[in-house]
N, C-alpha and C positions, 0 to 999 in steps of 0.2 A: 514511822513517818515523822519527819521534822515538824515541830510545832508551827512554823511559819506556813507550811503546806496545809495543815489542818485549819488554821485561821483563815487562810485565803480560800480554802474549800468551803468553809461555812459562809463566808461573805458571798462567794459565788452562788451558793445554793439559795441564800436569801434574796439576792438580786434576780436570779432566774425565776423564783416563785413570784416576786413582785412584777417582773416583766411579763410573765404569763397572765397574771391577773389583769394587768393594764391592757394587754393585747386582746384578751378574750372577753373581758367584762368592762374595763374602764373606758376604753376608747369607743366612740360612737360608731354605729354601723354605717359604712359608706353607702351613699344613696344609689349609685349606679351599679356597682358590682355586688353589693350585699356582703354577706358574712365571709365569702371567700377572700375578700380583700384583706382579712386579718392576717393572712400569711405574709403580707407585706412587712409586718412587725418583726419577722424572723428573716425574711429574704434580704431586705436592705441592710440591717445590722450585720448579717453574716458577710455580705459583700464588703462593707466598710472594714470589718475586722480582718478579712482576708487581705485587703489592700495594705493595712498596717503591718501585717505579718510579712508580706512580700517586700515592703519598704525596709523593715528590719533586716530581712535577708539581704537586700541590696546593700545596705550600709555595712553589715557584717562582712559581706563578700569583698567590698572595697578595702576594709580594714585588713582582711586576711591577705589580699594581694600586696598591700603596702608593707605590712609588718610581719607576715607569716605567723600570725598569732593563732595557736590552736584553740584558744578560747573563742576567738572570733569565728573560726571555722565551725566549732561545735554549735555556736549560737546560730550561725547561718543554716545549718542542717535542721536544727530544732524549729526555727521560725518558718522554714519552708514546709516542714511537715504539718505544722499547725495551720499554716495558710492554706494548704491543700485541703485540709478537713473542712474549713469554712467555705472555701471555693466550691467544694463538692456539695455542701448544703445549698449554696446559691443555685447550682445547676440542677439540683433535685427539686427544690421548692419552686423554681421558675416555671417549669412545665406543669407542675401541679396547679399553679395559679393560672397559667395561660389556657389550659384546656377548657374550663367553663367560661372564660372571658373571651378568648379568641376563637374557640372552637377547634383548636389544634394544639398538639403538645409542643411542637417546635417549629420555628421558621428561621431560615438562614439570613436574618437581618444583621446589621452591623454590631449591635450590642451583644446579642447571643453568640454570634460567631467569634468575636474577639474574646469573649469570656471563655468559651471552649478552648480557644488557642492558648489563652493564659494558663488554664488548667493543664493542658498538654505540655506546655513548656516546663512547668514545675514538676509534673510527673516525670518528665524526661530527666530533669535535674536529680530527682530522687533515684531513678533507675541508674543514672551515671554513678552516683555515690554508692549505690548498693552493689552493683555488679562489675564495676571497673576496679582492677587491682593494680593499676600502674602507679608509679610514684608521683605522677603529676595530676592525679584524679582531683584533688582538692582545688588545684589551680584551674583546671578545665571547668570544674563545677562552678567556681566563683565567676569565671568569665561568662558562663552560660546564664548564671543568675543575674548578672549586671545587664546582659543583653536582654534577658527575658523581662526585666522590670519595665522596659520601654512600653510593653503592652498594657501596663496598668493605667497610665494616663490615657491611652488610646481607648481602653474599655470605658473609662469614666466619661470621656468627652465624645464618645461615638454618637450618642443621641443628640448632641449639639451640632456635630459636623455632618451627620447623614440623616436622611429621612428614614425612620425605622418604625416598625410596628410596636416597639417597646414604648411604655408610657414616658412622657416627657419628665424632666427632672423636677423634683419638688423644691429644690434649692436653686434660686436664681433662674427659674424656668419661665418667668414672665407672669403676666396677669392671670389669675385663676389657678396658678400652679401650687399655691400654698396649701398647707395642711391645717386642720383644726388643731388648736393648741393642745388638746388632750391627746390627739393622735401623735403629735410631736413628742409629747411626754412618753407615750408608749414606745416610740421608736428609740428615744434616747435612753430610756431605762433598759431596754433590751440590748442596746449597743454597749452600755456600761457593763451589763451582766456578761455579755460575750467577751468583752475585753478582759474582764477580771478572770473569767474562766479560762480564756485563752492564755493569759499570763501564767496561771497556775500550771496548765499543761506544758507550756513552753519552759517554765522553770524546771519542772520535773524531767522533761525530755533533755534539756541542756545538761542537767546533772548526770543523767545516764550516758549521754554522749561523751562527757568528760571522763567518766569512769572507763568507757570503752577505749578512749584514746590512751589512758594510762595503762590499761591492760596490754594494748598493742605495743606500747613503748617497753613494757616489762618483757614481753615476748621477744622483741627485737634485741634487747640487751642480753637476754638469755642465749639467743642464737649466736650472738657475737662473743659469747663467753665472758661477758662483763657483768653478769648478774649472779649474786647480789652485788650492788655497788661497793667499791672499796671504802673501808672505814679506817681512819687514821687512829692508831693506838701507840702511845709513847713515842711519837715521832716516826713510826713506821706505818706502812700501808699494808693492810691485811684484808682477806676476804673470808 
């Protein structure tokens, strides 16, 4: 393993431990919901990290369509995969939090429904990348990613545009919506931990995707009879 991955992994581990301490012991217990509210310190940072990953996928997809850069395509795939992982955490922790608070696991309100749609869009993106063998797969996937990113701001703004059962935003949500400063610290520490850990996984997944692309290129050259590539020797071309 490369030294940079080891260093980033150690930083991630330290931040995750710090974030766990802040979430479980550092932050005060919420007066209304009690201890179950502590899942908030993982639910919200996971959502924010997923949004960042999908934004990275959005930018990389645009770059790929403009420049046909295989590096951008590899980054788009890697960021979508990492984003799906964090979005899945959101969809799992949400019902766990909702059951003791709302008395139900799931309700089809705007925030939950649009989040599920977001997850399905990027799962469809990964299915397209995995099972389509056409020459235009990367182009179609990039177009789907750009279209799918429209749902990210819809998810974020849904609780402002619609009346939902989901809690109101703690950022800019009006009077009484703010968090205790220690609670904020727990949220931000966990978000930093998730971003660093996500960056580590993203970097490793990007490296693997670039290797996969190089292997495919080598196989294509071999099938065309041009592998190994020509090497110039004393003014002549040889294989």
